[in-house]
MOPAC internal coordinates of N, CA, C and O (Angstrom, degrees):
PM7 1SCF
backbone

  N    0.0000 0     0.00 0     0.00 0    0    0    0
  C    1.4613 1     0.00 0     0.00 0    1    0    0
  C    1.5264 1   108.34 1     0.00 0    2    1    0
  O    1.2310 1   120.11 1   -45.43 1    3    2    1
  N    1.2818 1   117.39 1   134.57 1    3    2    1
  C    1.4583 1   121.27 1  -179.42 1    5    3    2
  C    1.5119 1   110.58 1   -78.46 1    6    5    3
  O    1.2310 1   121.28 1   -17.84 1    7    6    5
  N    1.3409 1   115.16 1   162.16 1    7    6    5
  C    1.4686 1   119.00 1   178.49 1    9    7    6
  C    1.5222 1   110.73 1   -66.80 1   10    9    7
  O    1.2310 1   120.17 1   153.27 1   11   10    9
  N    1.3489 1   117.27 1   -26.73 1   11   10    9
  C    1.4576 1   120.83 1   176.89 1   13   11   10
  C    1.5222 1   110.40 1   -58.89 1   14   13   11
  O    1.2310 1   120.81 1   127.30 1   15   14   13
  N    1.3137 1   116.05 1   -52.70 1   15   14   13
  C    1.4622 1   120.34 1   179.59 1   17   15   14
  C    1.5148 1   110.15 1   -64.69 1   18   17   15
  O    1.2310 1   120.23 1   144.09 1   19   18   17
  N    1.3098 1   117.16 1   -35.91 1   19   18   17
  C    1.4495 1   121.50 1  -178.04 1   21   19   18
  C    1.5264 1   111.25 1   -61.46 1   22   21   19
  O    1.2310 1   119.56 1   131.87 1   23   22   21
  N    1.3267 1   118.45 1   -48.13 1   23   22   21
  C    1.4635 1   120.98 1  -179.68 1   25   23   22
  C    1.5189 1   111.35 1   -67.13 1   26   25   23
  O    1.2310 1   120.34 1   138.29 1   27   26   25
  N    1.3263 1   116.96 1   -41.71 1   27   26   25
  C    1.4579 1   120.42 1   178.36 1   29   27   26
  C    1.5218 1   110.18 1   -64.60 1   30   29   27
  O    1.2310 1   120.78 1   136.15 1   31   30   29
  N    1.3295 1   116.11 1   -43.85 1   31   30   29
  C    1.4691 1   120.20 1   178.37 1   33   31   30
  C    1.5261 1   110.91 1   -62.12 1   34   33   31
  O    1.2310 1   120.35 1   138.85 1   35   34   33
  N    1.3142 1   116.94 1   -41.15 1   35   34   33
  C    1.4659 1   120.85 1   179.32 1   37   35   34
  C    1.5281 1   110.80 1   -65.98 1   38   37   35
  O    1.2310 1   120.32 1   142.16 1   39   38   37
  N    1.3294 1   117.00 1   -37.84 1   39   38   37
  C    1.4571 1   120.97 1   178.03 1   41   39   38
  C    1.5285 1   110.27 1   -64.08 1   42   41   39
  O    1.2310 1   120.36 1   132.06 1   43   42   41
  N    1.3189 1   116.91 1   -47.94 1   43   42   41
  C    1.4718 1   120.90 1   178.99 1   45   43   42
  C    1.5197 1   110.10 1   -63.10 1   46   45   43
  O    1.2310 1   120.24 1   138.82 1   47   46   45
  N    1.3351 1   117.15 1   -41.18 1   47   46   45
  C    1.4681 1   120.46 1   179.08 1   49   47   46
  C    1.5248 1   110.46 1   -61.16 1   50   49   47
  O    1.2310 1   120.24 1   139.08 1   51   50   49
  N    1.3359 1   117.15 1   -40.92 1   51   50   49
  C    1.4627 1   119.53 1   177.68 1   53   51   50
  C    1.5244 1   110.62 1   -63.54 1   54   53   51
  O    1.2310 1   120.49 1   135.40 1   55   54   53
  N    1.3147 1   116.68 1   -44.60 1   55   54   53
  C    1.4598 1   120.31 1  -177.45 1   57   55   54
  C    1.5307 1   111.55 1   -66.09 1   58   57   55
  O    1.2310 1   119.66 1   153.88 1   59   58   57
  N    1.3358 1   118.26 1   -26.12 1   59   58   57
  C    1.4607 1   121.96 1  -179.25 1   61   59   58
  C    1.5218 1   112.46 1   -89.62 1   62   61   59
  O    1.2310 1   119.69 1   155.38 1   63   62   61
  N    1.3032 1   118.19 1   -24.62 1   63   62   61
  C    1.4597 1   122.92 1  -171.45 1   65   63   62
  C    1.5262 1   111.62 1   -59.75 1   66   65   63
  O    1.2310 1   120.77 1   -49.34 1   67   66   65
  N    1.3243 1   116.14 1   130.66 1   67   66   65
  C    1.4611 1   120.96 1  -179.05 1   69   67   66
  C    1.5260 1   112.97 1   -77.32 1   70   69   67
  O    1.2310 1   119.86 1   140.28 1   71   70   69
  N    1.3077 1   117.88 1   -39.72 1   71   70   69
  C    1.4620 1   121.37 1  -179.30 1   73   71   70
  C    1.5193 1   108.05 1  -108.98 1   74   73   71
  O    1.2310 1   120.35 1   -59.33 1   75   74   73
  N    1.3123 1   116.93 1   120.67 1   75   74   73
  C    1.4505 1   120.56 1  -179.69 1   77   75   74
  C    1.5107 1   113.82 1    82.65 1   78   77   75
  O    1.2310 1   120.19 1  -172.13 1   79   78   77
  N    1.2883 1   117.24 1     7.87 1   79   78   77
  C    1.4554 1   121.73 1   178.74 1   81   79   78
  C    1.5089 1   109.94 1  -141.34 1   82   81   79
  O    1.2310 1   120.82 1    12.56 1   83   82   81
  N    1.3129 1   116.03 1  -167.44 1   83   82   81
  C    1.4548 1   120.86 1  -172.56 1   85   83   82
  C    1.5280 1   113.63 1   -81.44 1   86   85   83
  O    1.2310 1   119.33 1   154.58 1   87   86   85
  N    1.3233 1   118.89 1   -25.42 1   87   86   85
  C    1.4574 1   121.45 1  -179.59 1   89   87   86
  C    1.5122 1   114.02 1    68.84 1   90   89   87
  O    1.2310 1   119.92 1  -150.29 1   91   90   89
  N    1.3331 1   117.75 1    29.71 1   91   90   89
  C    1.4600 1   121.54 1  -179.23 1   93   91   90
  C    1.5249 1   110.72 1   -85.22 1   94   93   91
  O    1.2310 1   120.89 1   -32.74 1   95   94   93
  N    1.3198 1   115.89 1   147.26 1   95   94   93
  C    1.4658 1   121.10 1   174.08 1   97   95   94
  C    1.5314 1   108.99 1   -78.72 1   98   97   95
  O    1.2310 1   120.68 1   -11.03 1   99   98   97
  N    1.3204 1   116.30 1   168.97 1   99   98   97
  C    1.4666 1   120.13 1   177.35 1  101   99   98
  C    1.5242 1   111.20 1   -57.49 1  102  101   99
  O    1.2310 1   120.34 1   138.20 1  103  102  101
  N    1.3364 1   116.96 1   -41.80 1  103  102  101
  C    1.4683 1   120.44 1   179.17 1  105  103  102
  C    1.5180 1   111.10 1   -63.85 1  106  105  103
  O    1.2310 1   120.59 1   139.15 1  107  106  105
  N    1.3259 1   116.48 1   -40.85 1  107  106  105
  C    1.4683 1   120.14 1   178.99 1  109  107  106
  C    1.5250 1   111.19 1   -65.83 1  110  109  107
  O    1.2310 1   120.34 1   141.30 1  111  110  109
  N    1.3268 1   116.95 1   -38.70 1  111  110  109
  C    1.4646 1   120.40 1   178.61 1  113  111  110
  C    1.5212 1   110.09 1   -62.83 1  114  113  111
  O    1.2310 1   120.48 1   136.15 1  115  114  113
  N    1.3394 1   116.69 1   -43.85 1  115  114  113
  C    1.4742 1   119.76 1   178.28 1  117  115  114
  C    1.5314 1   110.61 1   -62.20 1  118  117  115
  O    1.2310 1   120.53 1   136.22 1  119  118  117
  N    1.3332 1   116.59 1   -43.78 1  119  118  117
  C    1.4623 1   120.86 1   179.88 1  121  119  118
  C    1.5292 1   111.12 1   -64.90 1  122  121  119
  O    1.2310 1   120.41 1   136.17 1  123  122  121
  N    1.3262 1   116.83 1   -43.83 1  123  122  121
  C    1.4619 1   122.73 1   178.19 1  125  123  122
  C    1.5293 1   110.20 1   -58.92 1  126  125  123
  O    1.2310 1   120.66 1   130.79 1  127  126  125
  N    1.3151 1   116.34 1   -49.21 1  127  126  125
  C    1.4579 1   121.80 1   179.73 1  129  127  126
  C    1.5305 1   111.06 1   -61.39 1  130  129  127
  O    1.2310 1   120.60 1   137.17 1  131  130  129
  N    1.3327 1   116.46 1   -42.83 1  131  130  129
  C    1.4623 1   121.59 1   179.77 1  133  131  130
  C    1.5293 1   110.79 1   -62.80 1  134  133  131
  O    1.2310 1   120.33 1   135.26 1  135  134  133
  N    1.3250 1   116.97 1   -44.74 1  135  134  133
  C    1.4665 1   120.54 1   179.92 1  137  135  134
  C    1.5211 1   111.27 1   -62.96 1  138  137  135
  O    1.2310 1   119.91 1   138.12 1  139  138  137
  N    1.3281 1   117.78 1   -41.88 1  139  138  137
  C    1.4639 1   120.46 1   178.88 1  141  139  138
  C    1.5204 1   111.02 1   -62.93 1  142  141  139
  O    1.2310 1   120.81 1   139.55 1  143  142  141
  N    1.3206 1   116.07 1   -40.45 1  143  142  141
  C    1.4704 1   120.70 1   179.69 1  145  143  142
  C    1.5302 1   110.45 1   -68.50 1  146  145  143
  O    1.2310 1   119.90 1   135.32 1  147  146  145
  N    1.3533 1   117.80 1   -44.68 1  147  146  145
  C    1.4636 1   121.38 1   179.94 1  149  147  146
  C    1.5297 1   111.66 1   -63.00 1  150  149  147
  O    1.2310 1   120.62 1   145.75 1  151  150  149
  N    1.3222 1   116.42 1   -34.25 1  151  150  149
  C    1.4617 1   120.66 1   179.28 1  153  151  150
  C    1.5277 1   112.07 1   -81.38 1  154  153  151
  O    1.2310 1   120.69 1   178.13 1  155  154  153
  N    1.3259 1   116.28 1    -1.87 1  155  154  153
  C    1.4627 1   123.22 1  -178.81 1  157  155  154
  C    1.5308 1   110.88 1    58.03 1  158  157  155
  O    1.2310 1   121.49 1  -140.20 1  159  158  157
  N    1.3460 1   114.75 1    39.80 1  159  158  157
  C    1.4582 1   120.35 1   177.07 1  161  159  158
  C    1.5220 1   109.59 1   -90.02 1  162  161  159
  O    1.2310 1   120.85 1   124.79 1  163  162  161
  N    1.3416 1   115.98 1   -55.21 1  163  162  161
  C    1.4661 1   121.21 1   178.39 1  165  163  162
  C    1.5242 1   108.46 1  -163.84 1  166  165  163
  O    1.2310 1   120.88 1   -33.98 1  167  166  165
  N    1.3204 1   115.92 1   146.02 1  167  166  165
  C    1.4615 1   122.21 1   175.38 1  169  167  166
  C    1.5259 1   106.79 1  -102.95 1  170  169  167
  O    1.2310 1   120.80 1   -75.48 1  171  170  169
  N    1.3254 1   116.08 1   104.52 1  171  170  169
  C    1.4585 1   120.66 1  -176.15 1  173  171  170
  C    1.5184 1   112.83 1   -71.24 1  174  173  171
  O    1.2310 1   119.46 1   167.19 1  175  174  173
  N    1.3335 1   118.63 1   -12.81 1  175  174  173
  C    1.4587 1   120.77 1   178.95 1  177  175  174
  C    1.5296 1   111.89 1   -79.73 1  178  177  175
  O    1.2310 1   120.23 1   168.24 1  179  178  177
  N    1.3162 1   117.16 1   -11.76 1  179  178  177
  C    1.4673 1   121.49 1   176.97 1  181  179  178
  C    1.5305 1   107.90 1   -80.01 1  182  181  179
  O    1.2310 1   120.32 1   -55.28 1  183  182  181
  N    1.3128 1   117.00 1   124.72 1  183  182  181
  C    1.4604 1   122.54 1  -174.55 1  185  183  182
  C    1.5296 1   112.60 1   -53.62 1  186  185  183
  O    1.2310 1   120.42 1   134.93 1  187  186  185
  N    1.3194 1   116.80 1   -45.07 1  187  186  185
  C    1.4683 1   119.93 1  -178.07 1  189  187  186
  C    1.5295 1   110.87 1   -63.46 1  190  189  187
  O    1.2310 1   120.06 1   144.58 1  191  190  189
  N    1.3226 1   117.49 1   -35.42 1  191  190  189
  C    1.4644 1   121.02 1   177.61 1  193  191  190
  C    1.5222 1   110.95 1   -69.07 1  194  193  191
  O    1.2310 1   120.57 1   135.79 1  195  194  193
  N    1.3340 1   116.51 1   -44.21 1  195  194  193
  C    1.4647 1   120.55 1   178.38 1  197  195  194
  C    1.5240 1   109.94 1   -61.03 1  198  197  195
  O    1.2310 1   120.78 1   137.29 1  199  198  197
  N    1.3251 1   116.12 1   -42.71 1  199  198  197
  C    1.4697 1   120.40 1   178.64 1  201  199  198
  C    1.5284 1   110.39 1   -60.93 1  202  201  199
  O    1.2310 1   119.97 1   133.98 1  203  202  201
  N    1.3210 1   117.66 1   -46.02 1  203  202  201
  C    1.4668 1   122.14 1  -179.36 1  205  203  202
  C    1.5276 1   110.74 1   -61.14 1  206  205  203
  O    1.2310 1   120.33 1   135.89 1  207  206  205
  N    1.3333 1   116.97 1   -44.11 1  207  206  205
  C    1.4639 1   121.15 1  -178.84 1  209  207  206
  C    1.5253 1   112.32 1   -65.11 1  210  209  207
  O    1.2310 1   119.92 1   151.03 1  211  210  209
  N    1.3170 1   117.76 1   -28.97 1  211  210  209
  C    1.4604 1   121.81 1  -176.66 1  213  211  210
  C    1.5230 1   112.72 1   -93.67 1  214  213  211
  O    1.2310 1   119.68 1   142.15 1  215  214  213
  N    1.3210 1   118.22 1   -37.85 1  215  214  213
  C    1.4667 1   120.15 1  -169.87 1  217  215  214
  C    1.5236 1   114.92 1  -103.16 1  218  217  215
  O    1.2310 1   119.82 1   158.54 1  219  218  217
  N    1.3143 1   117.94 1   -21.46 1  219  218  217
  C    1.4584 1   121.21 1  -176.01 1  221  219  218
  C    1.5290 1   109.64 1   -95.24 1  222  221  219
  O    1.2310 1   120.27 1   -44.65 1  223  222  221
  N    1.3170 1   117.09 1   135.35 1  223  222  221
  C    1.4632 1   120.60 1  -179.62 1  225  223  222
  C    1.5162 1   112.95 1   -57.65 1  226  225  223
  O    1.2310 1   120.25 1   135.74 1  227  226  225
  N    1.3197 1   117.12 1   -44.26 1  227  226  225
  C    1.4635 1   120.79 1   177.75 1  229  227  226
  C    1.5192 1   110.26 1   -66.36 1  230  229  227
  O    1.2310 1   120.21 1   138.66 1  231  230  229
  N    1.3330 1   117.20 1   -41.34 1  231  230  229
  C    1.4581 1   121.37 1   177.64 1  233  231  230
  C    1.5193 1   111.80 1   -60.37 1  234  233  231
  O    1.2310 1   120.40 1   139.64 1  235  234  233
  N    1.3187 1   116.83 1   -40.36 1  235  234  233
  C    1.4589 1   121.43 1   178.22 1  237  235  234
  C    1.5295 1   110.87 1   -63.95 1  238  237  235
  O    1.2310 1   120.61 1   138.90 1  239  238  237
  N    1.3220 1   116.44 1   -41.10 1  239  238  237
  C    1.4701 1   120.27 1   177.62 1  241  239  238
  C    1.5231 1   110.65 1   -63.79 1  242  241  239
  O    1.2310 1   120.72 1   137.73 1  243  242  241
  N    1.3316 1   116.22 1   -42.27 1  243  242  241
  C    1.4687 1   121.12 1   178.31 1  245  243  242
  C    1.5295 1   109.44 1   -61.74 1  246  245  243
  O    1.2310 1   120.15 1   135.22 1  247  246  245
  N    1.3174 1   117.32 1   -44.78 1  247  246  245
  C    1.4657 1   121.32 1  -179.21 1  249  247  246
  C    1.5269 1   110.86 1   -60.13 1  250  249  247
  O    1.2310 1   120.22 1   133.53 1  251  250  249
  N    1.3150 1   117.19 1   -46.47 1  251  250  249
  C    1.4690 1   120.66 1   179.74 1  253  251  250
  C    1.5238 1   110.25 1   -61.82 1  254  253  251
  O    1.2310 1   120.17 1   137.92 1  255  254  253
  N    1.3272 1   117.28 1   -42.08 1  255  254  253
  C    1.4668 1   120.77 1   179.21 1  257  255  254
  C    1.5263 1   110.97 1   -64.14 1  258  257  255
  O    1.2310 1   120.31 1   135.45 1  259  258  257
  N    1.3268 1   117.01 1   -44.55 1  259  258  257
  C    1.4667 1   120.68 1   179.81 1  261  259  258
  C    1.5269 1   111.69 1   -64.29 1  262  261  259
  O    1.2310 1   120.43 1   139.77 1  263  262  261
  N    1.3246 1   116.78 1   -40.23 1  263  262  261
  C    1.4656 1   120.06 1   177.26 1  265  263  262
  C    1.5276 1   109.37 1   -63.12 1  266  265  263
  O    1.2310 1   120.34 1   138.82 1  267  266  265
  N    1.3226 1   116.95 1   -41.18 1  267  266  265
  C    1.4714 1   120.43 1   177.95 1  269  267  266
  C    1.5192 1   110.70 1   -60.81 1  270  269  267
  O    1.2310 1   120.37 1   133.93 1  271  270  269
  N    1.3103 1   116.91 1   -46.07 1  271  270  269
  C    1.4721 1   120.56 1   178.93 1  273  271  270
  C    1.5260 1   110.30 1   -61.88 1  274  273  271
  O    1.2310 1   120.69 1   139.32 1  275  274  273
  N    1.3352 1   116.29 1   -40.68 1  275  274  273
  C    1.4718 1   119.97 1   179.56 1  277  275  274
  C    1.5221 1   110.49 1   -62.32 1  278  277  275
  O    1.2310 1   120.48 1   131.46 1  279  278  277
  N    1.3284 1   116.69 1   -48.54 1  279  278  277
  C    1.4648 1   119.37 1  -176.36 1  281  279  278
  C    1.5215 1   111.85 1   -66.75 1  282  281  279
  O    1.2310 1   120.07 1   154.91 1  283  282  281
  N    1.3240 1   117.47 1   -25.09 1  283  282  281
  C    1.4644 1   121.06 1   175.94 1  285  283  282
  C    1.5294 1   112.68 1   -84.75 1  286  285  283
  O    1.2310 1   120.31 1   173.90 1  287  286  285
  N    1.3337 1   117.02 1    -6.10 1  287  286  285
  C    1.4544 1   121.51 1   179.95 1  289  287  286
  C    1.5232 1   113.87 1    84.46 1  290  289  287
  O    1.2310 1   120.48 1  -171.85 1  291  290  289
  N    1.3301 1   116.69 1     8.15 1  291  290  289
  C    1.4651 1   119.56 1  -176.84 1  293  291  290
  C    1.5242 1   112.82 1   -70.88 1  294  293  291
  O    1.2310 1   119.86 1   143.82 1  295  294  293
  N    1.3268 1   117.87 1   -36.18 1  295  294  293
  C    1.4720 1   119.48 1   179.02 1  297  295  294
  C    1.5228 1   110.72 1   -63.16 1  298  297  295
  O    1.2310 1   120.53 1   138.34 1  299  298  297
  N    1.3211 1   116.58 1   -41.66 1  299  298  297
  C    1.4663 1   120.41 1   178.50 1  301  299  298
  C    1.5228 1   110.14 1   -63.23 1  302  301  299
  O    1.2310 1   120.26 1   138.90 1  303  302  301
  N    1.3356 1   117.11 1   -41.10 1  303  302  301
  C    1.4667 1   120.63 1   178.66 1  305  303  302
  C    1.5180 1   111.54 1   -65.08 1  306  305  303
  O    1.2310 1   120.11 1   138.20 1  307  306  305
  N    1.3225 1   117.39 1   -41.80 1  307  306  305
  C    1.4634 1   120.74 1   177.85 1  309  307  306
  C    1.5172 1   109.57 1   -62.47 1  310  309  307
  O    1.2310 1   120.49 1   138.13 1  311  310  309
  N    1.3312 1   116.66 1   -41.87 1  311  310  309
  C    1.4602 1   120.73 1   179.13 1  313  311  310
  C    1.5279 1   110.91 1   -62.81 1  314  313  311
  O    1.2310 1   119.93 1   138.25 1  315  314  313
  N    1.3440 1   117.74 1   -41.75 1  315  314  313
  C    1.4626 1   121.20 1   177.60 1  317  315  314
  C    1.5210 1   111.29 1   -63.36 1  318  317  315
  O    1.2310 1   120.16 1   138.25 1  319  318  317
  N    1.3041 1   117.30 1   -41.75 1  319  318  317
  C    1.4718 1   121.44 1   178.16 1  321  319  318
  C    1.5126 1   110.25 1   -63.12 1  322  321  319
  O    1.2310 1   120.83 1   135.18 1  323  322  321
  N    1.3278 1   116.03 1   -44.82 1  323  322  321
  C    1.4641 1   120.82 1   179.29 1  325  323  322
  C    1.5339 1   111.14 1   -59.49 1  326  325  323
  O    1.2310 1   120.42 1   136.11 1  327  326  325
  N    1.3442 1   116.80 1   -43.89 1  327  326  325
  C    1.4626 1   120.73 1   178.76 1  329  327  326
  C    1.5254 1   111.40 1   -65.02 1  330  329  327
  O    1.2310 1   120.68 1   139.16 1  331  330  329
  N    1.3254 1   116.30 1   -40.84 1  331  330  329
  C    1.4707 1   121.18 1   179.37 1  333  331  330
  C    1.5296 1   110.72 1   -61.73 1  334  333  331
  O    1.2310 1   120.87 1   136.78 1  335  334  333
  N    1.3125 1   115.94 1   -43.22 1  335  334  333
  C    1.4734 1   120.41 1   179.97 1  337  335  334
  C    1.5188 1   110.64 1   -65.32 1  338  337  335
  O    1.2310 1   120.19 1   138.57 1  339  338  337
  N    1.3197 1   117.24 1   -41.43 1  339  338  337
  C    1.4712 1   120.54 1   178.84 1  341  339  338
  C    1.5206 1   112.68 1   -63.79 1  342  341  339
  O    1.2310 1   120.62 1   148.66 1  343  342  341
  N    1.3521 1   116.41 1   -31.34 1  343  342  341
  C    1.4570 1   121.28 1  -176.49 1  345  343  342
  C    1.5226 1   113.01 1   -85.21 1  346  345  343
  O    1.2310 1   119.25 1   173.15 1  347  346  345
  N    1.2976 1   119.04 1    -6.85 1  347  346  345
  C    1.4823 1   121.95 1  -173.17 1  349  347  346
  C    1.5037 1   112.99 1   -60.85 1  350  349  347
  O    1.2310 1   120.10 1   180.00 1  351  350  349

């Protein structure tokens, strides 16, 4: 298994983990990833990004914050605001 798959797999495993992780379903992970990409925050499918989110202390803090915003519905709201502004 390559390190690319390893970091991506570890990222998904963290996002799915019930204890000590986000506890997201596969559908939620896809939606979370899509929202981050649409907002031009980060593309989690890029190996270097997945590695940073999993192995770097700052990246881990960013990931936890983004997951918190997602679970509170803030990412969806930001995306709606962004779309509204673009359509004005």
